[in-house]
C-alpha angles and dihedrals in degrees: 000000000000117000110254091212099068095088093043094070117103124237092254092050093052094044088050094054111107096175125053091220087075090065112021135058116246102251127077097234096052094039090055092052091049092049093051091049091049093048091054093045095047100036107134090230091058107030122076092199109118090223095052094110092052091047092048091053094045091050090061091050092049093046093050089050089048091055090049093052093044089052090050090052098236120112116170128194131168104299093347135087128190113203120186116198118220091250098034128102096195122048125237110249112219118190109197139182101203139010126214133183123215138171095283100040134287139317132203123209116215131175094261104016146030117221120205121198109197122195114246094245089066097059092125091058092045091052090046092056092052091048093051096044093049091047102060109133131201135197092227144339092277092058091045092050092052104038100038087069089069098043131075121269118198117233098172137356120184145131129252119196090268109025146035108238128208119179115192130192121248135167124243094247094066126103127186105252091231091054092047092050092049091047091057090041093242093302102120112155110248088239089063091046086054096056090046089054090045091057090050092050090050089054093045090058089057092046090051089052091047092047094237134125125197095202095194106062108152146127086283097054104036124080121199135200113219088188097057102021091236137112146213123217102215103152136057098045090122086079098041123125139180115250112284090009117127115260115243093201142321131213121253092254091059093049089064092062108032109118110244093242090054092045090054091053093045090205136126108276130168089226088075093060092043092054090049092053091056089046089054089053092052093046092051091048099050108003096251124065092202096059098081092162088064092052090058089057100042098099096240119137111290093237090057093046091051091049099051092044095049127080122262123265097234095244127080092207092051091046091051093049096049091041087065089061090049089056093048093047091048101047111001119221115028120252134165111255110195117227106216097214127108131193089243090060093048097042101042112181 
């Protein structure tokens, strides 16, 4: 059914629309009916509005762009995305709270999922992520039950006419680390930075066991739960590799921290992930992982400062074990410090 609001927009509103989703409904049949109705209403020979000619011309531009986007299978509205697979009749409706762009495309954070749209030229990286995610191995059901909570689970994977789509499961308590850090204006208490790093070290021990490296762990790929002091590594798997497997590619942020010996080998190596965890600690402490001199002046416990400014030990298990001593030296006996931030506060509708 055609939207009854299309002819209620003013000339200035229509001229101001940059995206066709603001005006048309997201299916070809209804959009065509709306366009015809608008053309009649705003035809310069019928309308007395002095801007009718400008509106009439802009309508054609918006409609042509609408047809292009509908053909590509991606229709985006405020907080909502319609994705039509190449072989699908009905589109997937994605309700999201925040959109981000990254080097391979875009991703959309919803309450129970994260949707990645990957540009067609990165198909090899898209396929690599699916291969790695489907290939996680576990020693037993107990390990699977525990560690699978911190690893991506594929809900849907399909192609539109213009993108490769990967929809991953998440729980409502999770916040992208970048969004959390921006919400608190870069002022996370070092004790919260510590539990975030602890959750990453816990995951790195599993990855070392499984013989897999993510190679892109960062504030833009890791989701954290303030409620449970845990995390979920959803992003970055495009660059993942099995140990001693050749790297397909790595993002620029990773290139900054790969040890020279690892870079020369160009193979999956747990030392990459371990360096990235320390870089996350530095970035959360002072806003820039490269400015080590600032870390030494940030006021955090000296044991923590020494840890994040030193090089990794080459073993996730060894890192995790010694990290426990760093925590004890920094704050003494363990206690749960609640982080008073909720996803609703970060992702305000």
